[in-house]
VOKE-627524 format. One record per residue (C-alpha): residue in three letters; x, y negated, z negated. Coordinates in nm, 3 decimals, padded with zeros to 5 digits. Example, Ala and Ser with C-alpha at 12.3 -4.5 7.8 and 13.67 -1.06 7.14 Angstrom:
% VOKE-627524
+------+---------+---------+---------+
! type !    east !   north !      up !
+------+---------+---------+---------+
!  ala !  01.230 !  00.450 ! -00.780 !
!  ser !  01.367 !  00.106 ! -00.714 !
+------+---------+---------+---------+
END
This chain:
% VOKE-627524
+------+---------+---------+---------+
! type !    east !   north !      up !
+------+---------+---------+---------+
!  unk !  09.246 ! -12.560 ! -09.629 !
!  unk !  09.552 ! -12.535 ! -09.408 !
!  unk !  09.686 ! -12.718 ! -09.109 !
!  unk !  09.989 ! -12.696 ! -08.884 !
!  unk !  10.216 ! -12.998 ! -08.904 !
!  unk !  10.361 ! -13.168 ! -08.601 !
!  unk !  10.644 ! -13.412 ! -08.547 !
!  unk !  10.948 ! -13.403 ! -08.776 !
!  unk !  10.816 ! -13.105 ! -08.968 !
!  unk !  10.776 ! -12.878 ! -08.665 !
!  unk !  10.748 ! -12.518 ! -08.772 !
!  unk !  10.596 ! -12.609 ! -09.107 !
!  unk !  10.241 ! -12.554 ! -09.219 !
!  unk !  10.072 ! -12.764 ! -09.483 !
!  unk !  09.834 ! -12.568 ! -09.701 !
!  unk !  09.622 ! -12.653 ! -10.002 !
!  unk !  09.601 ! -12.387 ! -10.269 !
!  unk !  09.413 ! -12.461 ! -10.588 !
!  unk !  09.440 ! -12.837 ! -10.538 !
!  unk !  09.814 ! -12.824 ! -10.474 !
!  unk !  09.984 ! -12.899 ! -10.142 !
!  unk !  10.250 ! -12.664 ! -10.014 !
!  unk !  10.470 ! -12.702 ! -09.707 !
!  unk !  10.549 ! -12.355 ! -09.578 !
!  unk !  10.741 ! -12.230 ! -09.280 !
!  unk !  10.728 ! -11.904 ! -09.095 !
!  unk !  10.696 ! -11.735 ! -08.761 !
!  unk !  10.315 ! -11.732 ! -08.747 !
!  unk !  10.139 ! -12.046 ! -08.869 !
!  unk !  09.792 ! -11.892 ! -08.834 !
!  unk !  09.896 ! -11.597 ! -09.049 !
!  unk !  10.034 ! -11.830 ! -09.314 !
!  unk !  09.707 ! -12.024 ! -09.313 !
!  unk !  09.503 ! -11.705 ! -09.351 !
!  unk !  09.720 ! -11.595 ! -09.644 !
!  unk !  09.688 ! -11.934 ! -09.809 !
!  unk !  09.310 ! -11.920 ! -09.769 !
!  unk !  09.307 ! -11.573 ! -09.925 !
!  unk !  09.512 ! -11.691 ! -10.223 !
!  unk !  09.295 ! -12.003 ! -10.258 !
!  unk !  08.976 ! -11.795 ! -10.255 !
!  unk !  09.113 ! -11.544 ! -10.505 !
!  unk !  09.230 ! -11.816 ! -10.743 !
!  unk !  08.889 ! -11.985 ! -10.726 !
!  unk !  08.717 ! -11.652 ! -10.794 !
!  unk !  08.943 ! -11.580 ! -11.092 !
!  unk !  08.888 ! -11.930 ! -11.229 !
!  unk !  08.511 ! -11.897 ! -11.190 !
!  unk !  08.507 ! -11.569 ! -11.383 !
!  unk !  08.740 ! -11.672 ! -11.661 !
!  unk !  08.755 ! -11.936 ! -11.926 !
!  unk !  09.104 ! -12.061 ! -11.849 !
!  unk !  09.181 ! -12.386 ! -11.671 !
!  unk !  09.557 ! -12.329 ! -11.675 !
!  unk !  09.653 ! -12.306 ! -11.308 !
!  unk !  09.960 ! -12.090 ! -11.380 !
!  unk !  09.746 ! -11.839 ! -11.568 !
!  unk !  09.489 ! -11.840 ! -11.286 !
!  unk !  09.769 ! -11.786 ! -11.032 !
!  unk !  09.912 ! -11.491 ! -11.225 !
!  unk !  09.569 ! -11.330 ! -11.263 !
!  unk !  09.499 ! -11.383 ! -10.892 !
!  unk !  09.839 ! -11.234 ! -10.805 !
!  unk !  09.766 ! -10.930 ! -11.022 !
!  unk !  09.428 ! -10.892 ! -10.853 !
!  unk !  09.584 ! -10.909 ! -10.506 !
!  unk !  09.864 ! -10.671 ! -10.608 !
!  unk !  09.605 ! -10.423 ! -10.731 !
!  unk !  09.421 ! -10.443 ! -10.397 !
!  unk !  09.748 ! -10.389 ! -10.210 !
!  unk !  09.834 ! -10.092 ! -10.431 !
!  unk !  09.492 ! -09.936 ! -10.373 !
!  unk !  09.520 ! -09.993 ! -09.997 !
!  unk !  09.860 ! -09.824 ! -09.992 !
!  unk !  09.721 ! -09.524 ! -10.181 !
!  unk !  09.433 ! -09.491 ! -09.936 !
!  unk !  09.667 ! -09.549 ! -09.642 !
!  unk !  09.905 ! -09.288 ! -09.779 !
!  unk !  09.627 ! -09.034 ! -09.811 !
!  unk !  09.510 ! -09.112 ! -09.459 !
!  unk !  09.864 ! -09.074 ! -09.330 !
!  unk !  09.903 ! -08.736 ! -09.500 !
!  unk !  09.571 ! -08.623 ! -09.357 !
!  unk !  09.673 ! -08.741 ! -09.009 !
!  unk !  10.006 ! -08.554 ! -09.035 !
!  unk !  09.831 ! -08.237 ! -09.150 !
!  unk !  09.582 ! -08.263 ! -08.866 !
!  unk !  09.858 ! -08.326 ! -08.613 !
!  unk !  10.047 ! -08.020 ! -08.741 !
!  unk !  09.731 ! -07.812 ! -08.713 !
!  unk !  09.664 ! -07.931 ! -08.360 !
!  unk !  10.027 ! -07.871 ! -08.265 !
!  unk !  09.994 ! -07.514 ! -08.395 !
!  unk !  09.678 ! -07.457 ! -08.193 !
!  unk !  09.843 ! -07.599 ! -07.882 !
!  unk !  10.143 ! -07.371 ! -07.934 !
!  unk !  09.910 ! -07.071 ! -07.960 !
!  unk !  09.732 ! -07.164 ! -07.636 !
!  unk !  10.060 ! -07.218 ! -07.455 !
!  unk !  10.203 ! -06.890 ! -07.586 !
!  unk !  09.888 ! -06.706 ! -07.471 !
!  unk !  09.916 ! -06.865 ! -07.126 !
!  unk !  10.280 ! -06.758 ! -07.102 !
!  unk !  10.187 ! -06.400 ! -07.191 !
!  unk !  09.899 ! -06.380 ! -06.945 !
!  unk !  10.071 ! -06.581 ! -06.673 !
!  unk !  09.773 ! -06.814 ! -06.622 !
+------+---------+---------+---------+
END
């Protein structure tokens, strides 16, 4: 649960993560709320799967889980970027061939 604060705390967002209240600030309150909801959900999932009730331990396990997801996304993104660069180079080569042929034939 997250909400944007008004009044004296303008620019701050109040979020609840794993039964704790945090007052956070940032450029995009909605983004902060979405991140807090993601962390909350991940901590609840970790707690539901494990036998620990220690909130610090749950937080560390949730952080490791999220870090693993980020790492995997970067690997996939990196592979996609390499594929996109290779395809762009291939298309650039084909375009160069077509342009060279047009220069030779004068069309």
